[in-house]
PADODREN-974797 format. One record per residue (C-alpha): x, y negated, z negated. Coordinates in steps of 0.02 Angstrom, whole numbers, padded with zeros to 5 digits, always signed. Layout:
! PADODREN-974797
XYZ
...
This chain:
! PADODREN-974797
-03234+01112+00226
-03174+00944+00308
-03140+00878+00112
-03032+01042+00121
-02936+00984+00297
-02929+00794+00254
-02820+00834+00082
-02721+00994+00180
-02651+00841+00321
-02637+00720+00173
-02508+00817+00078
-02423+00872+00234
-02423+00718+00296
-02358+00657+00109
-02224+00797+00123
-02166+00739+00279
-02149+00573+00220
-02072+00623+00054
-01933+00731+00195
-01891+00580+00280
-01889+00444+00161
-01775+00582+00050
-01638+00548+00178
-01580+00398+00132
-01599+00405-00054
-01514+00566-00048
-01345+00469+00002
-01366+00344-00132
-01278+00466-00267
-01130+00462-00175
-01013+00349-00198
-00930+00255-00038
-00720+00195-00043
-00671+00044+00039
-00485+00077+00060
-00362-00080+00083
-00204-00088+00130
-00061-00216+00138
+00107-00198+00245
+00275-00227+00157
+00213-00311-00005
+00297-00317-00140
+00236-00328-00312
+00279-00520-00334
+00080-00567-00374
+00008-00665-00490
-00075-00509-00592
+00108-00432-00587
+00162-00592-00692
+00228-00689-00552
+00165-00858-00595
+00214-00942-00435
+00120-00830-00331
-00056-00893-00290
-00173-00728-00253
-00322-00756-00332
-00418-00621-00242
-00310-00484-00287
-00296-00547-00453
-00490-00543-00458
-00492-00353-00396
-00355-00296-00544
-00465-00391-00678
-00595-00287-00605
-00488-00124-00593
-00339-00029-00663
-00167-00104-00608
-00059+00018-00601
+00120-00081-00664
+00231+00075-00611
+00165+00134-00475
+00295+00201-00305
+00289+00246-00141
+00380+00408-00083
+00477+00341+00042
+00493+00143+00091
+00467+00150+00258
+00319+00116+00355
+00274+00276+00433
+00350+00396+00308
+00256+00333+00185
+00087+00308+00266
+00106+00470+00324
+00118+00552+00135
-00010+00439+00067
-00129+00503+00187
-00093+00689+00184
-00060+00694-00003
+00139+00766+00036
+00305+00716+00004
+00414+00706+00148
+00504+00844+00142
+00350+00929+00169
+00289+00805+00330
+00450+00797+00405
+00441+00600+00432
+00582+00497+00367
+00553+00391+00516
+00446+00260+00618
+00436+00389+00793
+00371+00566+00732
+00216+00568+00710
+00160+00673+00584
+00032+00805+00663
+00184+00856+00758
+00226+00944+00597
+00060+00982+00504
-00037+01001+00639
-00191+01078+00514
-00164+00946+00381
-00325+00889+00328
-00310+00661+00311
-00392+00571+00161
-00516+00493+00299
-00524+00651+00365
-00589+00745+00211
-00729+00595+00200
-00791+00632+00389
-00786+00805+00372
-00907+00769+00214
-01021+00682+00291
-00964+00516+00266
-00948+00370+00393
-00757+00371+00412
-00687+00190+00511
-00510+00109+00493
-00502-00061+00576
-00305-00135+00575
-00131-00021+00537
-00177+00126+00409
-00061+00241+00483
+00091+00175+00583
+00123+00079+00706
+00236-00058+00762
+00210-00240+00716
+00217-00354+00797
+00218-00251+00965
+00079-00144+00940
-00044-00257+00882
-00195-00243+00959
-00171-00039+01022
-00204+00117+00892
-00011+00145+00898
+00024+00308+00787
-00150+00319+00731
-00228+00494+00693
-00396+00503+00822
-00461+00657+00703
-00466+00557+00529
-00619+00425+00588
-00791+00409+00683
-00739+00242+00736
-00576+00111+00746
-00535-00058+00785
-00376-00129+00840
-00406-00304+00810
-00277-00431+00897
-00255-00620+00850
-00190-00787+00883
-00019-00733+00809
+00013-00630+00950
+00004-00786+01072
+00132-00868+00965
+00260-00774+00930
+00394-00838+01065
+00379-01004+00950
+00423-00924+00778
+00573-00974+00708
+00683-00826+00730
+00856-00806+00605
+00914-00655+00684
+00881-00669+00883
+01004-00560+00890
+00943-00383+00833
+00809-00372+00968
+00685-00345+00865
+00565-00460+00794
+00479-00328+00662
+00662-00333+00583
+00691-00512+00600
+00674-00643+00456
+00560-00762+00567
+00410-00877+00510
+00302-00991+00597
+00174-01104+00497
+00020-01103+00624
-00110-01202+00671
-00243-01071+00692
-00383-01051+00582
-00410-00894+00464
-00524-00810+00558
-00420-00817+00713
-00271-00730+00658
-00272-00543+00671
-00275-00523+00472
-00441-00617+00488
-00523-00533+00619
-00457-00370+00538
-00568-00434+00380
-00712-00495+00493
-00723-00314+00585
-00718-00225+00412
-00859-00347+00342
-00972-00295+00497
-00930-00104+00478
-00996-00117+00283
-01145-00224+00349
-01201-00088+00502
-01146+00053+00368
-01213+00007+00204
-01362+00124+00197
-01256+00296+00209
-01092+00328+00115
-00940+00261+00206
-00755+00265+00192
-00688+00119+00278
-00491+00055+00290
-00426-00110+00300
-00268-00114+00364
-00185-00281+00344
-00024-00346+00443
+00046-00485+00343
+00183-00504+00258
+00250-00378+00379
+00377-00494+00482
+00384-00629+00571
+00285-00697+00443
+00140-00796+00550
+00018-00881+00429
-00104-01026+00439
-00001-01193+00394
-00126-01230+00234
-00025-01065+00155
+00137-01127+00200
+00074-01310+00105
+00042-01211-00062
+00234-01168-00074
+00351-01365-00069
+00499-01296-00002
+00583-01390-00135
+00535-01253-00263
+00578-01081-00155
+00725-01028-00245
+00832-00847-00250
+00849-00716-00360
+01007-00790-00481
+01129-00641-00524
+01301-00604-00557
+01395-00577-00430
+01522-00461-00506
+01365-00328-00522
+01396-00272-00361
+01554-00175-00363
+01447-00067-00487
+01325-00017-00327
+01382+00125-00208
+01414+00047-00033
+01280+00185+00017
+01133+00090-00063
+01148-00076+00034
+01022-00074+00199
+01078-00227+00214
+01244-00269+00272
+01301-00397+00259
+01205-00460+00085
+01079-00612+00126
+01139-00551+00340
+01258-00697+00321
+01117-00820+00334
+01124-00984+00251
+01028-01020+00087
+00926-01157+00164
+00862-01010+00298
+00838-00896+00177
+00739-00997+00068
+00624-01056+00217
+00612-00864+00261
+00562-00836+00096
+00432-00977+00084
+00337-00900+00245
+00344-00720+00163
+00245-00829+00002
+00116-00891+00121
+00085-00742+00208
+00055-00656+00051
-00087-00791+00005
-00142-00798+00181
-00170-00593+00168
-00248-00615-00005
-00384-00733+00045
-00419-00589+00182
-00440-00462+00039
-00549-00621-00047
-00674-00607+00103
-00693-00410+00098
-00719-00421-00085
-00884-00558-00071
-00941-00442+00049
-00954-00304-00065
-01064-00406-00214
-01156-00508-00064
-01217-00342+00013
-01228-00273-00161
-01117-00119-00134
-00988-00165-00274
-01087-00052-00374
-01074+00107-00278
-00883+00067-00205
-00723+00128-00263
-00590+00005-00206
-00412+00050-00182
-00273-00097-00156
-00107-00040-00110
+00037-00074-00019
+00145+00064+00097
+00302+00026+00006
+00398-00121-00085
+00496-00277-00026
+00657-00357-00053
+00671-00545-00090
+00877-00577-00100
+00899-00437-00237
+01074-00367-00222
+01081-00475-00076
+00926-00347+00004
+00783-00400+00104
+00630-00288+00194
+00622-00104+00149
+00737+00054+00149
+00796+00027-00020
+00818+00123-00172
+00796-00025-00281
+00655-00065-00383
+00571-00179-00273
+00579-00075-00123
+00507+00073-00202
+00383-00021-00329
+00218-00045-00242
+00077-00137-00312
-00096-00018-00342
-00255-00058-00420
-00417+00026-00402
-00574-00007-00435
-00705+00139-00516
-00886+00055-00533
-00933+00055-00699
-00765+00127-00768
-00748+00052-00970
-00583+00038-00950
-00598-00094-00800
-00496-00220-00810
-00316-00135-00907
-00161-00112-00870
-00104+00057-00860
+00101+00052-00882
+00129+00251-00833
+00219+00306-00695
+00109+00363-00536
+00159+00380-00351
+00068+00359-00208
+00038+00536-00171
-00064+00535-00313
-00220+00415-00242
-00274+00565-00129
-00314+00688-00263
-00392+00548-00359
-00514+00470-00214
-00553+00646-00174
-00589+00700-00353
-00702+00541-00403
-00808+00560-00251
-00843+00746-00304
-00723+00826-00134
-00620+00973-00147
-00439+00929-00077
-00388+01058+00020
-00248+01133-00057
-00052+01091-00035
-00088+00898-00089
+00051+00882-00198
-00021+00731-00310
-00105+00722-00458
-00245+00636-00482
-00252+00461-00560
-00423+00481-00649
-00386+00521-00811
-00266+00354-00801
-00428+00275-00735
-00525+00315-00881
-00398+00274-01006
-00248+00173-00955
-00150+00254-01098
-00165+00427-01069
-00044+00565-01088
+00050+00572-00954
+00239+00629-00896
+00261+00628-00708
+00407+00543-00629
+00381+00468-00466
+00528+00506-00340
+00579+00414-00169
+00699+00446-00043
+00805+00383+00101
+00843+00519+00202
+00913+00480+00377
+01065+00521+00462
+01172+00375+00386
+01096+00362+00216
+01049+00489+00111
+00978+00449-00060
+00880+00514-00174
+00786+00401-00334
+00676+00475-00488
+00577+00334-00606
+00560+00360-00773
+00455+00245-00889
+00630+00183-00926
+00755+00244-00808
+00780+00246-00640
+00932+00363-00571
+00992+00389-00411
+01127+00478-00295
+01180+00465-00138
+01228+00628-00039
+01196+00728-00168
+01303+00611-00291
+01468+00614-00191
+01423+00423-00101
+01377+00369-00277
+01251+00363-00444
+01136+00254-00495
+01084+00242-00669
+00964+00082-00718
+00904+00059-00901
+00725-00024-00868
+00692-00065-01066
+00842-00194-01061
+00887-00187-00874
+00744-00242-00770
+00827-00319-00632
+00933-00188-00617
+01095-00260-00632
+01194-00145-00741
+01243+00031-00671
+01253+00124-00838
+01294+00285-00730
+01481+00309-00748
+01467+00227-00921
+01506+00404-01046
+01387+00347-01179
+01249+00398-01035
+01338+00553-00976
+01181+00656-01072
+01065+00533-00994
+01141+00569-00806
+01127+00756-00843
+00941+00751-00897
+00906+00649-00728
+01015+00746-00620
+00908+00899-00667
+00748+00808-00653
+00792+00740-00472
+00805+00901-00405
+00651+00959-00461
+00567+00823-00341
């Protein structure tokens, strides 16, 4: 009897131990997500072929994952773009076309990308700017965050906030430092700046939650203006080597006036001021890149890289003097195009590039599929999983970008060869660019009778947006 009792007791204890011991093991089969987002970042990066740009860490991620050469935002402004990305829906569906409307006002029951993970047992957390809030004014606050997306959120505030009054502002009369060409080479260390704190706090979350599946989003603030970053990154870019785009001045006459967000061109600033500001932008990109490197190093140190999908993307592109334009809210290539890199552990296609045209709303269904989650009905993107397995897989989906305000109403469609844009349904002007021969969009072919058929085809395609 004693023998049987002891045997049963041991067996029972083993079962109990097995149950408790199985919990962490059961989580092990799930794939984590580290979602990294930059603010106002152009594709002028080393991995995109820009030799002047020093972005060794983003370049490193590109070698690990798949780099999308033709990825596009749906609206080149922070709040509309981020709302589209996080809900997987176009601006016409979210109704968010400015920086003031919160997407829950129009889509109260929508399940966001991080919320999908939270609802499926993942730890979901945000550090820094993922949803919209004003930079630099709302740094250190939650701004227009969506609390129901997260289990936890952190709003860092760094030394850059303390030195804002010291910035060199070339547009002091516009009343908005977050829309001014302004810069400062700060004396602080990386870890003391807001983006440095984003990296530090995100690393702490990785350390604390490495034993269960997570969706951790790290939202960096740079290179959003004002360009405040440690002085050492400014030293990487000697002023005498900073140049502005060289374009034939006559090409401006063929561009519809509504296409210009910046009027007059270049804000009527001197070339020296523009070059000094651009130097600040490049320095801020390299500073942000260094913080990305800290996150990637932490993944390796914690042995999480083999079980963590990494997404790197910007909310939209940024103009650096092309066509006399700066900042965003344009439908030119540099404003609509975004850097996008996705790393999937153990994928054979890692280290390759895809030239297929993709959209930011494709990220939602992609990450859901890769993690075995069913995305709720209503998302309007398409999973990029086939392109992550084979970057040259068959793909025929165009990208749509829009600027729809009371004063400027434009819609643009991008295929692998063409960009076609209409302003006020074409009544205020049309643009057509052949990217096979004109990647910088310097020759508007819309009125050339030889391209009438192409205009008709692109017009029909644009109506499907």
